[in-house]
N, C-alpha and C positions, 0 to 999 in steps of 0.2 A: 504493500500500499504506499509505503514511504517512497519507494522507487518510482511508482506511477505518479505520485504527487510531484516529485522532483522533475520528471519528464515533462509534465504539464506546465510546471513553473518555467522551465527553460524554454519550452515551446512558446508560451505566451510572451515571455520577455523578448525573444528574437522576432516573433511575429509583430509585436508592437514597434520594435526598432525599424523593421522593414517597411511596414505600412506608413509609419509616420515620416519616413525619410531620414531618420537618424542614421541608419545604414544606407548611405547614398548608393545610387545605381553604379555598378562597376566595382563595388567593394567585394573583395574576396574574403571568404569566411572558411576557417578550418576548425575541425573538432577541438584541436589542442588550444587554439587561441580563445575559443568560446569557453571551454572548460576552465581555463586559467582565469578568464575575466569574471566568470560567475562562481569560481571556487567550488566546482563540482567535478565528478568523474566524467569520463568521456562517453560512457554508456548512454545516459539520458540525453546528452548533447547529440550523439549520433542519431538517436531515434527522432529527436526534435527536428534535426536537419533534414532527415529523410522525409518526414511528414510535410515540412515546408516545401520541399522539392516536388512532392506529389501534388501539392496545391498550387504549384507554379509560382510560388513566391520566391523561390531560389532556382538557379540553374546549376545542375550538377556538372562538375568538371572532372573527368576521369583522372584519378591519381593526384588531383590538385585541390580538392575540396569543393566549395560552392561559390557562386557569384550572384550578387544582387543585379537584376536586370537594369540596364542603363538606358533610359529614355528621357528626352527633353520634354518640357511641357507641350511644345508644338507637336512632337512625335506622339505623345499620349492622346492629344486631340485628334491627330490624323488617324490613329488607331481606332478610336471610338467612332469617328466619322465613317471610316471604311467599313467597320463592323456593321453599323446601322444601315449603310447603303446596301450592303450585301443581304442584310436581314429583310430589307424591302422586297428584294427579289424572292427570297424564300417564303415570306409570308403571303405573297401574291399567288405562289404556286400552292401553298398550304390551303388557301381558301378553296381550291378545287378538289384536293385530295384528302383533307383532314377527316378522320373518321369519328363516329359518335364516341367510341372508346377514348380517343385522343382528346376530345373535347371534355370528356368526363375527367381525364387525367389533369387537364388544365384547371378545371373546377376544383378538384381535390387539392391541387397545388395552391390555389388561392386560399382555400380554407386553412391549409397548414401554415401558410404565410401569415394569415391573420392571427392564428394561435401563437406563432413564434414571435410576432411583434408584441403581442400582449404579455408574453412571458420573458421578453427581452433576450431571446436567443439569437444574438446578432450573427454568429457564424452560420447557424442553421438558415437564417433568412437569405444570406448570400447563396448558400447551396440551392435553396428553393428558387431563387432568382435565375440561377444558371440552369436549373431543371426546366423551368417555365419556357425559356427560350429554346432549349434543346428539343422539347416536345414539338415546337413549331418547325425547327430544322428538319426533324424526321418526317413530319407531315408533308413536307414539300416533295417527298418521294424522288429525290435526286441525290445519289450517293456522293457525286463530286461536290455539289453544292453543300451537302451536309459537312463534308470534310473541311471545306473552306470556312464555313460558319463556325464549326467547332474549334478549329485552330484559332480563329480571331477571338472567339469567346475565351479560350484558355489564356490567351495573351493579355486579356483585360482583367483577369481574376484578381491580381495584386491590387489594382486600382479600385475594383468594385468593393474589396474589403475596406478600402478607405472610406466608403460611404457610411460604414458602421459608426464613424466618428460623430455623426449627427443622426441618432436613431429616429428622430421625428421625420426624417426624409423617407423612411421606409413606408409610412402611411401614404405619402404622396405617390411614391413609386408603385405601391399596391393598387391604388386607384387607376393608375395608367395601365397596369396589367389587366385590370378588370375591363377597361375600355377596349383593349386589344382582343380580349376573350369575347366580349360582346359583339365586336365587329366581325370576328371569325364565325360566330354563330349565325349572324345575319347575312354572311357572305357578301358584305358590301365592300367592294374594292377601295372606294374612295375613303370611307371611314377607317378601314384597316390601315391604309397608307398614312392617314392623318394621325392615327393613334400611335403607330410605331415611330413616326417622325417626332411627335410630341415627347414621347418617352426618351428618344435619343437626345433631343435638345436639353431636356431637363437633367438627365443623368450626367451629360458632359459638362453642363454649366455648373452644377452642384459639385462635381468632382474637382474642377479647376479651382473653385472657390475654397473648397476644403483644403486642397494642396497649399494654397496661399496662406491660409490660416495656420496650418500645421507648421509651415516654415517660419511663421512669425511667432511661434510658441503660444498661440492663443489657447490651444487645448492643453489640458493637464493629462498626465499619464493615465489617470483613472478613467478617462473617457474612452479608453481602448478596451476595457474589460467588460 
């Protein structure tokens, strides 16, 4: 139990430093350096680094440790813009092919998101956000398009975690997911395009504002937990 708690503590500490920008993009991280800085053994550090790598918050470098992805603000904006432009294509195809079961999965996702917002499970909310969009990618019935969408989604995970710094934003983003879901049910192409575009604008705008506040130390460390 003590080892498990230590692993979680190391994981949260590193995740905070990555999402907040304290560990800048391009920073190389090794098990030994982290273990020494936190005064812990290498085992919980190794497990934490592996988990962060699986979550795409770190890039694994064979025989050289890990590295924090290095993107400028403009590159981050370009990444989100490209992702949402590709999603416009995916969702228009999804209107035609989405099944009743997939619509039910979206509805279940919205209910789980509401519950997670209420209980303050920030990391779970991010996972559900990713799942919501993934259901739409699959509904497009295009394997090549799915791979492109999934890759772009994975590249944005680090920055989507940053939205957890302002929990109130999740209620706004949930409402936007509801609009997307309703548009898919109605099979209204114009409303669907408008809903996904609104979602893209708000997510990108909020994210860049958060990044500026983080860099100016507006947030306290407790905001990340």
